[in-house]
N, C-alpha and C positions, 0 to 999 in steps of 0.2 A: 633415520627414513627411509634415504636410500639407502647407503649401506646393507638394509638391510634386504629390502628389495632386491639388490645387486647379487648378494645371494643368496637366496631364495631361488634366480633368476639362472643359478650356478646349481641347480640345485644341494647344498648345500646352505648348515640353520649356522650354521661356527666357522669363523677367517676374521683375519682381519682386511682393510675397503682401504686401500690406497687412489683418492679420487685426485686428478692431478685436474686440475681445470685451468680459464685465461690467466690468475692472478691469484691466485691459493691454488693450493697441496691440501685436505682433507686426511687424516684416516684414523682407520673406524675401526675398538678392534667388539667384535660382538663375539657372545657365547645361549650356543641356546637361542638364536633368535634379536635377541635383550643387545643393542648399546649393553657395551662395560663401560657407563660417567666415571664409575671410581677408577677404573682404573686408566681412566685415560684420553681422550677426545686431543687427539692434534692438528693444532688449525695453522699451515705454517704460509706466512706470507710468500707464497714462490711458486709460480704458477707455470704457465708453457710459455706465454711473455715470457719473464725471467729466459728462459734454457735455453726460449729463439735468439737471444744476445748475449749468453755465455757460448750460444753452437757461434751464431755470429763473428767471434771475437775471436777462439777456434780456432776459426776459417785464418780469419785476416791474419795468424799469428804465421801461419803456416800458408802467408804466400794469395792468400782463394779468398779475390772482395766476390764483393756483389751491391750492386750500388742500394737497390733491394732491402726491406729485409720484409716484408711480405711472400721475395724468391727461398733464401732464408729459413720463411717454415713449412711452406710449399715442400720444401731439401729433407727441411726434419720430418715432417706427414707419414715422404714417403719412403724414406728412408729407415726412420724407426719406430717407426706398427708394431708393431709387434705381432697384429697378427695378419697385416702383408705382409710378414713374414713367415704363415706362422705358422708363430710360435702361439700354445694356445699364457691372453697377457694373464686368469684367470689360474690356470694350479699353482703358479709357483708364490701364491702368496698365504695358500691352504696351511694350517696342521692341520695332521692326522692325526 
């Protein structure tokens, strides 16, 4: 349901909605406003928390360390947010 609403908010009825949550990521294909369950809705146990951990490990491998995971999370949120970088995050996931 949320995927369909995200598409409608972008004035689209078909596309692939990728939702990266705190602990899970979901990929939902939608065609003409309907979720394509037969094609496959995927829910992966890999979310923003895991992504933050990977970023922390990467930084540590490059001799950049932070004591708090919160600091790495803030860095990720500020530097890796496509909307703050002026990129339309939605446009690259649509099938035209």
